[in-house]
C-alpha positions in Angstrom: 16.1 -75.2 -84.2 15.8 -75.2 -80.3 15.0 -78.5 -78.5 11.7 -78.5 -76.9 13.1 -79.8 -73.8 15.5 -76.7 -73.7 12.7 -74.4 -73.9 10.6 -76.4 -71.1 14.0 -76.1 -68.9 13.9 -72.3 -69.7 10.3 -71.8 -68.5 11.0 -73.6 -65.5 13.8 -71.7 -64.8 11.6 -68.6 -65.2 9.1 -70.0 -62.6 11.9 -71.0 -60.0 13.4 -67.2 -60.6 10.2 -65.9 -59.6 9.8 -68.2 -56.6 13.4 -67.8 -55.2 12.8 -63.9 -55.8 9.7 -63.9 -53.5 11.5 -66.6 -51.0 14.4 -63.8 -51.0 12.0 -61.0 -50.3 10.1 -62.9 -47.5 13.5 -64.1 -45.9 14.6 -60.5 -46.0 11.3 -59.3 -44.3 11.8 -62.2 -41.7 15.0 -61.2 -41.0 14.1 -57.6 -40.6 11.5 -58.6 -38.0 13.7 -60.7 -36.2 16.3 -57.8 -36.1 13.5 -55.7 -34.6 12.7 -58.3 -32.1 16.2 -58.6 -31.0 17.1 -55.2 -30.8 13.7 -53.8 -29.4 12.8 -57.0 -27.4 9.4 -57.0 -29.4 7.9 -56.9 -32.8 5.0 -54.6 -33.8 1.9 -54.7 -31.8 -0.2 -56.4 -34.5 2.2 -59.3 -34.9 2.0 -62.3 -32.8 5.1 -62.9 -30.5 7.8 -64.3 -32.9 9.9 -65.6 -30.0 7.1 -67.6 -28.7 6.3 -68.9 -32.3 9.8 -70.1 -32.6 10.2 -71.9 -29.4 7.1 -74.1 -30.3 8.8 -75.0 -33.5 12.0 -75.7 -31.6 14.0 -72.8 -33.1 15.6 -69.8 -31.2 15.5 -66.3 -32.5 19.4 -66.5 -33.3 19.1 -69.6 -35.3 16.2 -68.0 -37.1 18.1 -65.1 -37.9 21.3 -67.1 -39.3 19.1 -69.5 -41.1 17.0 -66.7 -42.8 20.4 -65.0 -43.7 21.6 -68.1 -45.3 18.5 -68.6 -47.4 18.5 -64.7 -48.3 22.1 -65.0 -49.4 21.8 -67.9 -51.3 18.6 -66.7 -52.9 20.2 -63.5 -53.9 22.9 -65.6 -55.7 20.9 -67.7 -57.6 18.0 -65.5 -58.9 20.5 -63.9 -61.3 21.9 -67.2 -62.3 18.5 -68.4 -63.0 17.6 -65.5 -65.1 20.8 -65.6 -67.2 20.7 -69.3 -67.7 17.0 -68.8 -68.9 18.3 -66.3 -71.6 21.0 -68.6 -72.6 18.6 -71.7 -72.9 16.4 -69.8 -75.2 19.5 -68.3 -77.2 21.4 -71.6 -77.1 24.5 -69.7 -75.8 27.3 -71.7 -74.3 28.3 -69.1 -71.5 24.8 -67.8 -70.6 23.1 -71.1 -70.8 25.6 -73.9 -70.0 27.9 -72.0 -67.7 25.4 -70.2 -65.9 23.2 -73.1 -65.5 25.8 -75.5 -64.0 26.9 -72.4 -61.9 23.2 -72.2 -60.7 23.0 -76.0 -60.1 26.3 -75.9 -58.0 25.3 -72.8 -56.1 21.9 -74.0 -55.3 23.1 -77.2 -54.3 25.6 -76.1 -52.0 23.2 -73.6 -50.4 20.5 -76.2 -50.1 23.1 -78.8 -48.3 24.3 -75.7 -46.1 20.5 -75.1 -45.0 20.1 -78.8 -44.2 23.4 -79.3 -42.6 22.9 -76.0 -40.3 19.3 -77.1 -39.2 20.4 -80.6 -38.4 23.4 -79.4 -36.4 21.0 -77.4 -34.4 17.8 -79.4 -34.2 17.2 -82.5 -36.5 13.5 -82.0 -36.3 13.7 -78.7 -38.3 14.9 -80.5 -41.5 12.0 -81.9 -43.5 11.2 -83.4 -46.9 10.9 -80.0 -48.5 14.6 -79.2 -47.8 15.4 -82.4 -49.6 13.1 -81.7 -52.3 14.7 -78.3 -52.8 17.7 -80.1 -54.1 15.9 -81.9 -56.9 15.8 -79.2 -59.5 19.6 -78.0 -59.0 20.6 -81.6 -59.5 18.4 -82.2 -62.2 19.6 -79.0 -64.1 23.1 -80.2 -63.7 22.2 -83.6 -65.0 20.5 -82.4 -68.2 22.9 -79.7 -69.0 25.9 -82.0 -69.1 24.1 -85.1 -70.3 20.9 -84.4 -72.4 21.6 -81.0 -73.7 25.4 -81.0 -73.9 25.6 -80.5 -77.7 22.5 -78.2 -78.1 24.3 -74.8 -75.9 27.0 -74.3 -78.6 27.1 -70.9 -79.6 
């Protein structure tokens, strides 16, 4: 019988996978718009001036493009890991559940720290509580997989 906490973790993984997929799509669109502005000097006519909006937040177009690229890359790595570990949690599989869940926790934590470090190096006002909160679930995943559910993912 599968522990209820493991099922809950699987459901939360599904929610995070959808959220991170949406975040990857929006980062890809943002990166595409930034490339358009950089190459043509302006964005679509019905869009506000991107460079002006970025200046108001203390960010340059190049910094925005690099940050969007990092977020896109990390999310494209962790969405499949979230989905694989979700399946592994439900089937109580060691490789799909524990290994992919641990890999997700490590990649997401490293990616989150990279974004925080990158933004802090360029303008510490850009780092906010949401960046730090983004580290909570990956670290919690590492904790529960290796402490609470270490004996439940055995097949």
